[in-house]
C-alpha positions in Angstrom: -7.9 -35.5 39.4 -6.8 -32.9 41.9 -4.5 -34.5 44.4 -1.9 -37.3 44.2 -1.3 -38.4 47.7 -0.8 -42.0 48.8 1.6 -44.7 48.2 1.3 -47.6 45.7 0.6 -51.1 47.1 -1.3 -54.2 46.1 -5.0 -53.4 46.2 -7.5 -55.5 48.2 -10.4 -57.2 46.4 -12.7 -54.5 47.8 -10.5 -51.7 46.3 -10.5 -53.5 42.9 -14.3 -53.7 43.0 -14.4 -50.0 43.7 -12.0 -49.3 40.9 -14.0 -51.4 38.4 -17.2 -49.6 39.6 -15.5 -46.2 39.0 -14.4 -47.2 35.5 -18.0 -48.2 34.7 -19.3 -44.9 36.1 -16.8 -42.8 34.1 -17.4 -44.9 31.0 -21.0 -44.1 31.5 -20.4 -40.4 31.1 -19.7 -40.9 27.4 -22.8 -43.1 27.2 -25.0 -40.4 28.8 -23.4 -37.6 26.7 -24.2 -39.6 23.6 -27.9 -39.6 24.6 -28.1 -36.0 25.7 -26.4 -34.4 22.7 -29.1 -35.9 20.4 -31.5 -33.3 21.8 -29.6 -30.6 23.7 -26.7 -28.3 22.8 -23.2 -28.6 24.2 -23.2 -25.9 26.9 -26.6 -27.0 28.3 -25.4 -30.5 28.8 -22.2 -29.3 30.5 -23.9 -26.8 32.8 -26.4 -29.5 33.9 -23.6 -31.8 34.7 -21.5 -29.3 36.8 -24.4 -27.6 38.5 -25.9 -30.9 39.7 -22.5 -32.1 40.9 -21.9 -28.9 42.7 -25.2 -29.0 44.5 -24.7 -32.6 45.7 -21.0 -32.1 46.7 -22.0 -28.9 48.7 -24.6 -31.1 50.6 -21.9 -33.7 51.3 -19.5 -30.9 52.4 -22.1 -29.6 54.9 -23.0 -33.0 56.2 -19.3 -33.6 57.0 -19.0 -30.3 58.8 -16.6 -28.8 56.3 -16.7 -25.4 54.5 -15.1 -23.8 51.5 -12.5 -21.1 52.3 -13.3 -17.6 51.0 -9.8 -16.3 50.3 -8.9 -14.9 46.9 -6.0 -17.2 46.4 -8.1 -20.3 46.9 -10.9 -19.2 44.6 -8.4 -18.2 41.9 -7.2 -21.8 42.1 -10.7 -23.1 42.1 -11.5 -21.2 38.9 -8.3 -22.3 37.2 -9.0 -25.9 38.1 -12.7 -25.5 37.1 -11.7 -24.2 33.7 -9.0 -26.9 33.0 -10.6 -29.9 34.6 -14.3 -29.3 33.9 -15.4 -26.4 31.7 -13.0 -26.9 28.8 -12.7 -30.7 28.6 -16.4 -31.3 29.3 -17.4 -28.9 26.5 -14.9 -30.4 24.0 -16.0 -33.9 24.8 -19.7 -33.2 24.6 -19.3 -31.3 21.3 -17.1 -34.0 19.9 -19.7 -36.6 20.7 -22.2 -34.9 18.4 -20.1 -36.3 15.5 -18.3 -39.4 16.8 -19.3 -42.4 19.0 -18.9 -42.6 22.7 -16.4 -45.4 22.4 -14.1 -43.5 20.1 -14.3 -40.4 22.3 -13.4 -42.5 25.4 -10.4 -44.0 23.6 -9.1 -40.5 22.7 -9.7 -39.3 26.2 -7.6 -42.1 27.5 -4.6 -40.2 26.2 -4.7 -38.0 29.3 -1.8 -39.8 31.0 0.3 -39.4 27.8 -0.2 -35.6 27.8 0.3 -35.5 31.5 3.8 -36.9 31.1 4.6 -34.3 28.4 3.1 -31.4 30.3 4.9 -32.5 33.5 8.2 -32.7 31.6 7.8 -29.1 30.5 6.2 -27.6 33.6 7.9 -29.4 36.5 11.4 -30.2 37.8 10.6 -33.6 39.3 8.7 -35.5 36.6 11.0 -35.6 33.5 10.8 -37.9 30.6 13.0 -41.0 30.5 13.6 -43.6 27.7 10.6 -45.7 28.6 8.3 -42.7 28.7 9.6 -41.4 25.4 8.9 -44.8 23.8 5.4 -44.8 25.3 4.7 -41.3 23.9 5.7 -42.3 20.4 3.7 -45.5 20.4 0.6 -43.8 21.8 0.8 -40.9 19.4 1.1 -43.5 16.6 -2.1 -45.1 17.9 -4.0 -41.8 17.7 -2.7 -41.2 14.1 -4.0 -44.7 13.2 -7.4 -43.9 14.7 -7.9 -40.6 13.0 -6.6 -42.1 9.8 -6.2 -40.7 6.3 -9.3 -38.6 6.6 -7.1 -35.9 8.3 -5.1 -35.6 5.1 -8.0 -34.7 2.8 -9.4 -31.9 4.9 -10.7 -31.3 8.4 -14.1 -33.0 8.2 -16.5 -32.7 11.1 -15.5 -36.1 12.5 -11.8 -35.3 12.3 -12.4 -32.0 14.2 -14.5 -33.9 16.7 -11.6 -36.3 17.3 -9.2 -33.5 17.7 -11.5 -31.9 20.2 -11.4 -35.0 22.3 -7.6 -35.0 22.1 -7.6 -31.4 23.2 -9.8 -32.4 26.1 -7.2 -34.9 27.1 -4.6 -32.1 26.9 -6.8 -29.9 29.2 -7.1 -32.7 31.7 -3.3 -33.1 31.7 -2.8 -29.4 32.4 -5.3 -29.7 35.2 -3.4 -32.5 36.7 -0.3 -30.3 36.9 -2.2 -27.2 37.9 -3.9 -29.2 40.7 -0.6 -29.8 42.5 -1.0 -26.4 44.1 -3.9 -27.6 46.2 -1.6 -29.5 48.4 0.1 -26.3 49.4 -3.2 -24.7 50.1 -4.1 -27.3 52.7 -7.5 -28.2 51.3 -9.3 -31.5 51.6 -10.0 -33.5 48.4 -13.7 -33.0 49.0 -13.3 -29.2 49.3 -11.2 -29.1 46.2 -13.7 -31.1 44.2 -16.6 -29.0 45.4 -14.8 -25.8 44.8 -13.8 -26.7 41.2 -17.3 -27.8 40.1 -18.8 -24.7 41.7 -16.3 -22.5 39.9 -17.0 -24.2 36.6 -20.7 -23.8 37.1 -20.2 -20.0 37.5 -18.0 -20.0 34.4 -20.3 -22.0 32.1 -23.7 -20.7 33.2 -23.4 -17.3 31.4 -22.2 -19.0 28.2 -25.1 -21.4 28.3 -27.6 -18.6 28.7 -26.2 -16.4 25.9 -25.4 -19.1 23.4 -27.8 -21.9 23.9 -30.8 -19.8 25.2 -32.3 -22.8 26.8 -35.7 -21.2 27.2 -36.1 -21.4 23.4 -35.4 -25.2 23.3 -38.1 -27.8 23.0 -38.8 -29.8 26.1 -36.3 -32.7 26.2 -37.4 -36.3 26.3 -37.3 -38.4 29.5 -34.3 -40.2 28.0 -32.4 -36.9 27.7 -33.4 -35.7 31.2 -32.3 -39.0 32.6 -29.0 -38.7 30.8 -28.4 -35.3 32.3 -29.2 -36.7 35.8 -26.9 -39.6 35.2 -23.9 -37.6 34.0 -24.3 -35.0 36.7 -25.2 -37.1 39.8 -23.6 -40.5 39.0 -20.6 -39.6 36.7 -19.5 -36.4 38.4 -20.6 -36.1 42.0 -20.7 -39.8 43.1 -17.7 -40.5 40.9 -15.6 -37.9 42.7 -16.6 -39.3 46.1 -15.7 -42.8 45.0 -12.4 -41.6 43.4 -11.2 -39.9 46.6 -12.2 -43.0 48.7 -9.9 -45.2 46.5 -7.2 -42.5 46.5 -7.1 -42.3 50.3 -6.9 -46.1 50.8 -5.0 -47.4 47.7 -3.0 -44.4 46.6 -2.7 -42.4 43.4 -0.6 -44.9 41.5 -3.2 -47.6 41.9 -6.1 -45.4 41.0 -4.4 -44.4 37.7 -5.3 -47.8 36.4 -8.9 -46.6 35.9 -7.6 -44.8 32.8 -7.1 -48.2 31.1 -10.6 -49.4 32.1 -12.8 -46.5 31.2 -12.7 -47.0 27.4 -13.7 -50.6 27.8 -16.8 -49.6 29.8 -17.7 -46.8 27.4 -17.3 -49.1 24.3 -19.4 -51.9 25.8 -22.1 -49.5 26.9 -22.2 -48.0 23.4 -22.4 -51.3 21.7 -25.0 -52.8 23.9 -27.3 -49.8 24.3 -26.6 -47.5 21.4 -25.9 -49.9 18.6 -22.4 -48.5 18.0 -19.6 -50.3 16.2 -15.8 -49.7 16.2 -13.7 -49.8 13.0 -10.6 -52.0 12.9 -8.4 -48.9 12.9 -10.0 -47.8 16.2 -9.2 -51.2 17.8 -5.6 -51.1 16.5 -5.3 -47.5 17.7 -6.6 -48.3 21.1 -4.1 -51.2 21.4 -1.3 -48.9 20.5 -2.4 -46.3 23.1 -2.6 -49.1 25.7 0.9 -50.3 24.9 2.1 -46.7 25.0 0.5 -46.0 28.4 1.9 -49.2 29.8 5.4 -48.1 28.7 4.9 -44.7 30.3 3.5 -46.3 33.5 6.4 -48.7 33.8 4.8 -51.2 36.1 3.8 -53.8 33.5 7.5 -53.9 32.3 8.8 -54.1 35.8 6.3 -56.9 36.7 7.4 -58.9 33.6 11.1 -58.5 34.6 10.3 -59.8 38.1 8.5 -62.8 36.6 11.3 -63.6 34.2 14.1 -63.1 36.7 12.5 -63.6 40.2 16.0 -63.8 41.9 17.0 -60.3 40.9 
């Protein structure tokens, strides 16, 4: 998420449909990762995702008559954003999904707004914590503790490390959200910003993939794995970015932030229906706590309830 322009208002049915579609697409990224990591190593999956997305977004950029600026300041920002918003979180999530289910990974990733609030409090002067946000942070962190469970107390097993990797990915996304504020000052369009960051992350990840994964030594992946790579790169990255910025321009950043609440539902349903996954009771309870925490941080559900209870005020 690279820009936060727009004002909050009631969304139209068409915008709600686009928002639900986007949540399904982003939920699908966890589904596709789950399939791909069964046959391919982490960096190969990540590079396929960002390279495919970069190629498509460059074509869209050309078709719209836009071009990426070539100044050092802009490309330094692209590489910073590509690292925080793509390379690091994509790698952590893909690696994490070699040990945990797509549904659990998506729930942990839904903590991004929580960490965004914390990072913004530290790094900005205009987005400080208040009582409601502090309460939300405490409740959401309790939810994460419930999900990870007592296993963390008896040693860092692979599944605990995988869960912590997904939490770290959410932290990286949060830092990217704050870092991305600078793109307003640079005067770049959302499409140019999106294209630049996936291009930069492709350049960052490609050497790692070649050195560590040595893809020429890997067996030929199945059609399912190839399809998963195409899905996560084309659908869940390139097309998702285009849809995201379409909603952002019409409904505003506050409204589109609702997608965070919907992505885990999509990922969980896809995992249950197509991958035979199940969620433990602690995961459901943890997800509920994170949801309540995010609602407290967001503030709008509480405000709506107050208006309903006291419509005259």
